[in-house]
C-alpha positions as CSV (number, residue, x, y, z in Angstrom):
1,M,-65.8,-3.9,-56.4
2,G,-67.8,-6.7,-58.2
3,N,-67.2,-10.7,-57.4
4,D,-64.6,-10.9,-59.2
5,T,-62.8,-9.3,-56.4
6,V,-60.6,-10.8,-53.7
7,H,-59.4,-9.4,-50.4
8,I,-56.5,-12.9,-49.1
9,I,-55.1,-12.0,-45.6
10,G,-52.2,-13.8,-45.0
11,G,-48.6,-13.0,-48.0
12,G,-47.1,-15.8,-46.5
13,I,-47.0,-18.1,-50.3
14,I,-50.3,-20.0,-50.0
15,G,-51.7,-16.5,-49.4
16,L,-49.2,-15.0,-52.7
17,C,-49.8,-17.7,-54.5
18,A,-54.0,-18.0,-54.2
19,A,-53.1,-14.4,-55.7
20,W,-50.8,-15.7,-58.2
21,Y,-53.2,-18.1,-59.8
22,L,-56.0,-15.4,-59.4
23,K,-54.4,-12.5,-61.0
24,K,-54.1,-14.9,-63.9
25,E,-57.3,-15.2,-64.4
26,G,-58.4,-11.4,-64.0
27,Y,-59.6,-10.3,-60.5
28,A,-58.7,-7.7,-58.7
29,V,-56.7,-9.2,-56.1
30,T,-54.9,-7.4,-52.6
31,V,-52.8,-9.2,-49.7
32,I,-52.8,-8.1,-46.5
33,D,-50.2,-8.5,-43.8
34,K,-49.4,-7.6,-40.2
35,G,-46.0,-8.1,-41.2
36,D,-43.8,-5.5,-44.2
37,L,-43.6,-9.1,-46.2
38,K,-39.7,-9.5,-44.8
39,E,-39.4,-12.2,-43.1
40,G,-42.5,-15.1,-41.5
41,T,-42.5,-19.1,-41.4
42,S,-42.1,-19.3,-45.6
43,F,-39.1,-17.3,-46.0
44,G,-36.9,-19.4,-43.9
45,N,-37.7,-22.9,-44.4
46,A,-35.8,-25.6,-46.0
47,G,-37.5,-25.0,-49.1
48,M,-38.4,-29.3,-49.6
49,I,-40.5,-29.7,-52.1
50,V,-41.4,-33.4,-51.1
51,P,-43.3,-35.9,-52.5
52,S,-41.8,-38.2,-50.4
53,H,-43.3,-37.2,-47.0
54,F,-46.9,-38.9,-47.9
55,V,-47.1,-40.4,-44.3
56,P,-49.1,-37.7,-42.2
57,M,-47.8,-36.4,-38.9
58,A,-50.7,-38.3,-37.1
59,N,-49.9,-41.6,-37.2
60,P,-49.3,-44.3,-34.6
61,G,-45.3,-44.7,-33.7
62,V,-45.6,-40.1,-33.7
63,V,-47.6,-41.1,-30.4
64,A,-45.5,-42.9,-28.6
65,Q,-41.5,-41.3,-29.6
66,G,-43.2,-38.3,-29.0
67,L,-43.9,-38.8,-25.6
68,K,-40.1,-39.9,-25.1
69,W,-39.4,-36.6,-26.8
70,M,-41.0,-34.6,-24.6
71,L,-38.3,-35.6,-21.3
72,N,-36.0,-34.2,-23.9
73,S,-35.1,-30.2,-24.3
74,K,-32.5,-31.2,-27.3
75,S,-35.9,-33.2,-29.4
76,P,-36.8,-33.1,-32.3
77,F,-40.6,-32.8,-31.4
78,Y,-41.9,-31.0,-28.0
79,I,-45.0,-29.7,-26.7
80,R,-44.8,-27.4,-23.6
81,P,-47.0,-29.2,-21.1
82,R,-49.6,-26.6,-20.2
83,L,-53.5,-25.8,-19.5
84,N,-55.2,-24.7,-22.8
85,Q,-58.2,-25.8,-23.3
86,D,-57.3,-25.5,-27.7
87,L,-54.1,-28.2,-27.2
88,V,-55.5,-30.3,-25.5
89,Q,-58.6,-30.4,-27.8
90,W,-56.0,-30.4,-30.3
91,L,-54.2,-33.2,-28.2
92,W,-57.4,-35.4,-28.2
93,H,-58.2,-35.2,-32.1
94,F,-54.5,-36.2,-33.3
95,Y,-54.8,-39.1,-30.5
96,R,-57.9,-40.2,-32.3
97,S,-56.4,-39.7,-35.9
98,S,-53.1,-41.3,-35.1
99,N,-54.1,-44.9,-36.5
100,H,-53.4,-47.0,-39.5
101,Q,-56.7,-46.3,-41.3
102,H,-55.5,-42.9,-41.5
103,V,-52.3,-43.4,-42.4
104,K,-53.9,-45.5,-45.3
105,Q,-56.4,-43.1,-46.1
106,A,-53.9,-40.2,-46.4
107,M,-50.8,-41.2,-48.0
108,P,-51.8,-41.0,-51.9
109,I,-53.5,-37.9,-50.7
110,L,-50.4,-36.1,-49.3
111,Y,-48.6,-37.8,-52.4
112,E,-50.9,-36.2,-54.9
113,L,-50.9,-33.0,-53.6
114,N,-46.8,-32.5,-53.3
115,E,-46.6,-33.5,-57.0
116,R,-49.5,-31.4,-58.3
117,S,-47.4,-28.9,-55.8
118,K,-43.9,-29.8,-57.4
119,D,-44.3,-29.4,-61.1
120,L,-46.2,-26.2,-60.7
121,Y,-43.8,-24.9,-58.9
122,Q,-41.6,-25.6,-62.1
123,E,-43.7,-24.6,-64.2
124,L,-43.5,-21.3,-62.6
125,S,-39.7,-21.0,-62.6
126,S,-39.9,-21.2,-66.1
127,L,-40.9,-18.1,-66.5
128,E,-39.8,-14.4,-66.7
129,N,-38.6,-12.6,-64.0
130,F,-38.4,-16.2,-61.7
131,D,-35.0,-17.7,-60.7
132,F,-35.8,-19.2,-56.8
133,S,-33.0,-21.9,-57.6
134,F,-35.9,-24.6,-58.6
135,E,-33.7,-28.2,-58.5
136,E,-35.2,-31.3,-59.3
137,K,-31.7,-33.3,-57.2
138,G,-34.2,-35.5,-54.8
139,L,-33.9,-36.0,-51.4
140,L,-31.6,-38.0,-48.9
141,M,-32.7,-39.7,-45.7
142,L,-29.4,-40.7,-43.8
143,Y,-29.6,-42.8,-40.4
144,K,-27.4,-44.2,-38.1
145,S,-28.9,-46.9,-36.4
146,E,-30.1,-50.4,-37.5
147,K,-33.8,-49.4,-35.9
148,Q,-33.3,-46.4,-37.7
149,A,-32.6,-48.5,-40.7
150,E,-36.2,-50.5,-40.5
151,K,-38.7,-47.4,-40.2
152,E,-36.9,-46.4,-43.8
153,A,-37.1,-49.3,-45.4
154,K,-40.3,-49.9,-44.7
155,T,-41.2,-46.7,-45.6
156,A,-39.1,-47.0,-49.0
157,E,-42.3,-50.5,-49.3
158,Q,-44.6,-47.8,-48.5
159,A,-43.5,-45.6,-50.5
160,K,-43.8,-47.8,-54.1
161,K,-46.7,-48.7,-53.0
162,I,-48.2,-45.5,-54.3
163,G,-45.8,-44.7,-57.2
164,L,-43.6,-42.8,-55.7
165,E,-39.5,-43.8,-56.5
166,A,-37.2,-44.9,-53.7
167,E,-34.0,-46.8,-53.3
168,I,-32.4,-47.6,-50.0
169,L,-28.9,-47.0,-50.1
170,D,-25.4,-48.0,-48.1
171,S,-22.4,-46.4,-47.4
172,K,-20.9,-46.8,-50.2
173,E,-23.5,-45.3,-53.2
174,L,-24.3,-42.6,-50.4
175,G,-20.4,-41.1,-50.8
176,K,-20.4,-41.5,-54.7
177,L,-24.1,-39.3,-54.5
178,E,-22.1,-36.9,-51.9
179,P,-18.0,-37.6,-52.9
180,N,-17.1,-34.2,-50.6
181,M,-18.8,-35.3,-47.7
182,D,-17.4,-36.9,-45.1
183,L,-20.3,-39.4,-43.5
184,D,-20.8,-41.3,-40.8
185,V,-24.0,-42.9,-41.9
186,L,-25.1,-46.4,-42.0
187,G,-27.1,-45.7,-44.5
188,G,-29.8,-43.7,-46.6
189,L,-33.1,-43.8,-48.5
190,Y,-33.1,-41.2,-51.6
191,F,-36.2,-40.3,-53.1
192,P,-34.3,-39.3,-56.1
193,G,-38.1,-37.5,-57.5
194,D,-38.2,-34.6,-54.5
195,A,-37.1,-31.0,-55.6
196,H,-36.1,-27.8,-53.2
197,L,-35.9,-24.1,-54.1
198,Y,-34.2,-21.0,-52.2
199,S,-37.5,-20.0,-50.4
200,N,-36.1,-16.5,-49.7
201,K,-36.0,-15.9,-53.3
202,L,-39.0,-17.4,-54.6
203,M,-40.8,-14.8,-52.0
204,F,-39.2,-12.1,-53.0
205,Q,-39.5,-12.6,-56.2
206,L,-43.6,-13.6,-56.0
207,V,-44.2,-10.5,-54.4
208,G,-41.8,-8.2,-56.8
209,V,-43.9,-9.8,-59.9
210,L,-47.7,-9.4,-58.3
211,K,-47.1,-5.7,-57.9
212,Q,-46.4,-5.1,-60.9
213,K,-49.0,-7.2,-62.7
214,G,-51.8,-4.7,-60.4
215,V,-52.2,-7.1,-56.8
216,H,-52.4,-4.6,-53.5
217,F,-50.6,-5.4,-50.8
218,L,-51.5,-3.7,-47.0
219,T,-49.0,-3.8,-44.8
220,N,-48.5,-4.1,-41.3
221,T,-51.8,-4.1,-41.3
222,S,-53.5,-7.0,-38.9
223,V,-56.7,-8.2,-39.2
224,S,-58.7,-8.6,-36.0
225,D,-62.3,-8.9,-36.7
226,F,-65.0,-9.1,-39.4
227,S,-68.5,-7.6,-40.2
228,F,-71.1,-9.2,-41.2
229,K,-74.2,-9.0,-43.5
230,G,-76.3,-12.4,-43.3
231,S,-74.3,-15.0,-44.6
232,Q,-71.1,-12.9,-45.6
233,I,-68.4,-11.0,-44.5
234,E,-69.5,-7.6,-45.7
235,A,-66.0,-6.0,-44.2
236,L,-63.2,-6.3,-42.5
237,I,-62.1,-4.6,-39.3
238,S,-58.1,-3.7,-37.9
239,E,-56.4,-3.9,-35.5
240,N,-57.1,-0.6,-35.5
241,G,-60.7,-0.5,-36.5
242,D,-60.6,0.5,-39.8
243,T,-62.6,-1.0,-42.5
244,I,-62.2,-2.5,-45.3
245,P,-64.8,-3.5,-47.4
246,V,-64.8,-6.8,-49.4
247,K,-66.4,-9.0,-51.9
248,N,-64.4,-12.5,-51.0
249,V,-62.7,-13.5,-48.1
250,V,-59.3,-15.9,-48.6
251,V,-58.3,-16.1,-44.6
252,A,-54.2,-18.3,-45.0
253,S,-52.9,-16.8,-42.3
254,G,-50.5,-19.7,-40.7
255,S,-50.7,-19.9,-36.8
256,W,-53.1,-17.2,-36.6
257,T,-55.7,-18.3,-38.5
258,A,-58.0,-20.5,-35.6
259,T,-58.4,-17.0,-33.7
260,L,-59.1,-15.0,-36.7
261,L,-62.1,-17.6,-38.0
262,K,-63.6,-16.8,-33.7
263,K,-64.3,-14.3,-34.8
264,A,-66.4,-15.9,-37.5
265,N,-67.8,-18.3,-35.7
266,I,-66.1,-20.8,-37.4
267,K,-63.8,-23.7,-35.3
268,I,-60.5,-25.3,-37.0
269,Y,-57.9,-27.0,-35.0
270,I,-54.0,-25.9,-35.5
271,Q,-51.5,-25.2,-33.4
272,D,-48.6,-23.9,-34.2
273,G,-44.9,-25.7,-34.2
274,K,-42.4,-23.6,-33.8
275,G,-38.6,-24.8,-36.5
276,Y,-35.5,-23.6,-36.5
277,S,-33.2,-23.2,-39.1
278,I,-29.4,-21.1,-39.2
279,T,-28.2,-20.2,-42.8
280,L,-24.3,-20.1,-43.6
281,E,-23.1,-18.2,-46.7
282,K,-20.9,-20.0,-49.3
283,P,-19.3,-22.7,-46.1
284,K,-16.4,-24.4,-47.1
285,T,-18.0,-28.3,-47.8
286,R,-21.9,-28.5,-48.4
287,P,-24.2,-31.6,-49.1
288,Q,-25.7,-30.7,-53.3
289,I,-28.7,-33.5,-52.9
290,P,-30.8,-31.9,-49.4
291,T,-30.9,-34.2,-47.0
292,I,-32.6,-34.7,-43.9
293,L,-30.9,-37.1,-40.3
294,S,-33.4,-39.3,-39.2
295,E,-32.5,-39.9,-36.0
296,A,-32.3,-36.1,-35.6
297,K,-35.1,-35.1,-37.6
298,V,-33.0,-32.0,-38.4
299,A,-32.5,-30.7,-42.7
300,V,-29.5,-30.3,-44.4
301,I,-30.7,-28.4,-47.6
302,P,-28.3,-26.4,-50.6
303,M,-29.6,-23.4,-51.5
304,G,-27.4,-21.7,-54.1
305,D,-23.9,-21.7,-52.7
306,D,-25.7,-21.3,-48.7
307,L,-27.0,-24.5,-46.7
308,R,-29.7,-24.0,-44.8
309,I,-30.4,-27.1,-41.5
310,G,-33.2,-26.8,-39.7
311,G,-35.8,-28.1,-37.5
312,T,-37.5,-29.4,-34.2
313,L,-41.5,-29.1,-34.1
314,E,-42.0,-27.1,-30.7
315,M,-45.6,-26.8,-29.6
316,S,-45.2,-24.1,-26.8
317,G,-47.7,-21.2,-28.4
318,I,-46.9,-18.0,-30.5
319,S,-43.9,-16.8,-28.7
320,P,-41.0,-14.9,-30.3
321,Q,-39.1,-16.1,-27.5
322,I,-36.0,-18.9,-28.8
323,N,-35.4,-22.0,-27.3
324,T,-31.7,-22.1,-27.3
325,K,-31.8,-25.4,-26.1
326,R,-33.1,-26.7,-29.3
327,I,-30.6,-24.6,-31.3
328,Q,-28.3,-26.8,-29.2
329,G,-30.0,-30.2,-30.8
330,I,-30.1,-28.7,-34.1
331,K,-26.4,-28.2,-34.4
332,E,-24.9,-31.0,-32.3
333,S,-26.6,-33.2,-34.8
334,I,-24.1,-32.0,-37.4
335,P,-20.7,-33.4,-37.2
336,R,-22.8,-36.6,-35.5
337,Y,-23.3,-37.6,-39.0
338,Y,-21.4,-35.3,-41.5
339,K,-17.2,-35.1,-40.4
340,N,-16.4,-32.1,-42.8
341,I,-19.1,-29.2,-41.9
342,E,-17.7,-26.7,-39.6
343,L,-21.0,-24.4,-38.2
344,P,-19.6,-21.0,-36.8
345,F,-21.0,-19.8,-33.2
346,T,-23.9,-18.4,-34.1
347,D,-25.9,-15.2,-32.7
348,D,-29.7,-15.6,-31.8
349,K,-29.7,-12.4,-34.7
350,D,-28.7,-15.2,-37.0
351,I,-31.1,-17.6,-36.1
352,W,-34.1,-18.0,-37.7
353,K,-37.6,-19.1,-36.3
354,G,-41.2,-19.7,-37.7
355,Y,-44.4,-21.3,-36.7
356,R,-46.1,-24.2,-38.9
357,P,-49.2,-24.5,-38.4
358,C,-50.3,-27.8,-37.3
359,T,-53.5,-29.7,-37.8
360,P,-54.5,-33.4,-35.3
361,D,-54.9,-35.6,-38.1
362,G,-51.4,-33.6,-40.8
363,M,-54.3,-32.4,-43.1
364,P,-54.3,-29.4,-44.2
365,Y,-57.1,-26.9,-43.9
366,I,-58.1,-26.2,-48.4
367,G,-61.8,-24.8,-48.9
368,K,-64.9,-22.9,-48.5
369,S,-66.8,-22.3,-45.6
370,E,-70.3,-23.9,-44.7
371,A,-71.4,-21.5,-43.0
372,L,-70.4,-17.7,-45.2
373,S,-70.7,-18.2,-48.7
374,N,-67.7,-16.0,-48.8
375,L,-64.8,-16.9,-46.9
376,Y,-62.3,-19.7,-48.1
377,V,-59.7,-21.2,-45.9
378,G,-55.9,-22.6,-46.2
379,T,-53.8,-23.2,-43.6
380,G,-52.9,-25.9,-41.5
381,H,-49.7,-27.3,-44.0
382,G,-48.0,-28.1,-41.8
383,M,-44.0,-28.1,-41.9
384,M,-44.9,-28.9,-46.0
385,G,-45.7,-25.1,-46.1
386,L,-43.8,-24.5,-49.1
387,S,-43.8,-27.7,-50.5
388,L,-48.1,-27.7,-50.8
389,G,-47.9,-23.4,-51.3
390,A,-48.5,-23.3,-55.4
391,I,-51.1,-26.3,-55.3
392,T,-53.0,-25.0,-52.0
393,G,-53.9,-21.0,-54.5
394,K,-54.6,-22.9,-57.4
395,L,-56.9,-25.2,-55.1
396,L,-58.3,-22.3,-53.7
397,S,-58.4,-19.7,-57.1
398,E,-60.4,-22.5,-58.6
399,V,-62.9,-22.9,-55.5
400,I,-63.6,-18.5,-55.9
401,M,-63.6,-18.9,-59.9
402,Q,-66.8,-21.9,-59.1
403,K,-65.0,-24.4,-61.4
404,K,-63.9,-28.3,-60.9
405,P,-61.6,-28.2,-58.1
406,S,-58.4,-30.6,-60.1
407,M,-58.5,-32.7,-56.6
408,D,-61.8,-33.6,-53.9
409,L,-61.2,-31.2,-51.2
410,F,-62.9,-33.9,-49.1
411,A,-59.8,-35.1,-46.8
412,F,-59.2,-30.9,-46.4
413,R,-62.6,-29.6,-45.5
414,L,-63.2,-27.3,-42.6
415,D,-65.8,-29.2,-40.4
416,R,-63.8,-32.9,-40.4
417,F,-63.3,-33.2,-36.8
């Protein structure tokens, strides 16, 4: 086994994109996942590629608003109060990061990450064997109140300063963009440069093509520990006690990454943000442009002939439990903005849930470990995991190949807190 061998822990969009770019360069790649690669956070998300999401989650407004939302079980953002050291430390770093200086520094970086990732997805969509409904139709941020209108106007100004096209539209202009929708809104902010894709199709197609190209997959295999030799990882140890010899290791296991890295004495700050979505198959009416309902923080996304509705950020610990009050909050928001979308009754089995790995400063972890010379990490993308998947995979491949990364990785270093 040579140095051009890589084992990737995590078969989500980050892991698969890293596998794609490494395999293109001739590396022998093995992807290890605790599941069967038929579901997970990358499968049921909103599928948005969002240069418009240039403001990090850690910003001054979120702290005050988050305290109010925590008191409402149906709110978009909820942290279940609990005595947990990791959560307390995360909240402390989140509070410290929520300042104007951090926002100013982070905005152009997040914008560039998303723009580069969009270009890579567009390139991927043009290749043979890929048809995942990539479309560059933009993103609408619909709002109902004057207060939210002021916030979106400020966002539009910030966007233009970093070179991002943004337009404030009134209700009549929105009606021309979405002639089939009966909207009950004051106005909207339109980002024409955003894109979206059908995440399920992308994931299944990536897995299929990677298998054809010789990438090896170990599914239903949970890595629980490492074996070390000096300053390197010598082997992975599965929950069943199996030993997997390795040369290079990428940990891209989402919300589980922090727990696994503790086995390597590496501390990163991650809290899972559970989100939910419902996919309506071939509804009678649906918007043509991906949309976020600003006050409700709910995404309404056309995917092929289907419609996916999703939202909430629930930090309650990794648990399969579905919070029905939060689902109800999502469903109740739809008729407040759209008068002609019918939401059928949904059983729990129809509700998708996923865990978004959130960092305290809203910036991902991307890069090489300082402590272990053959360990690389890609996680912490929060609600932009799909959006940033392609560029993260590309950057990780560049670092592993010892090429100069196409972006400065200083803001994403593992030891920044």
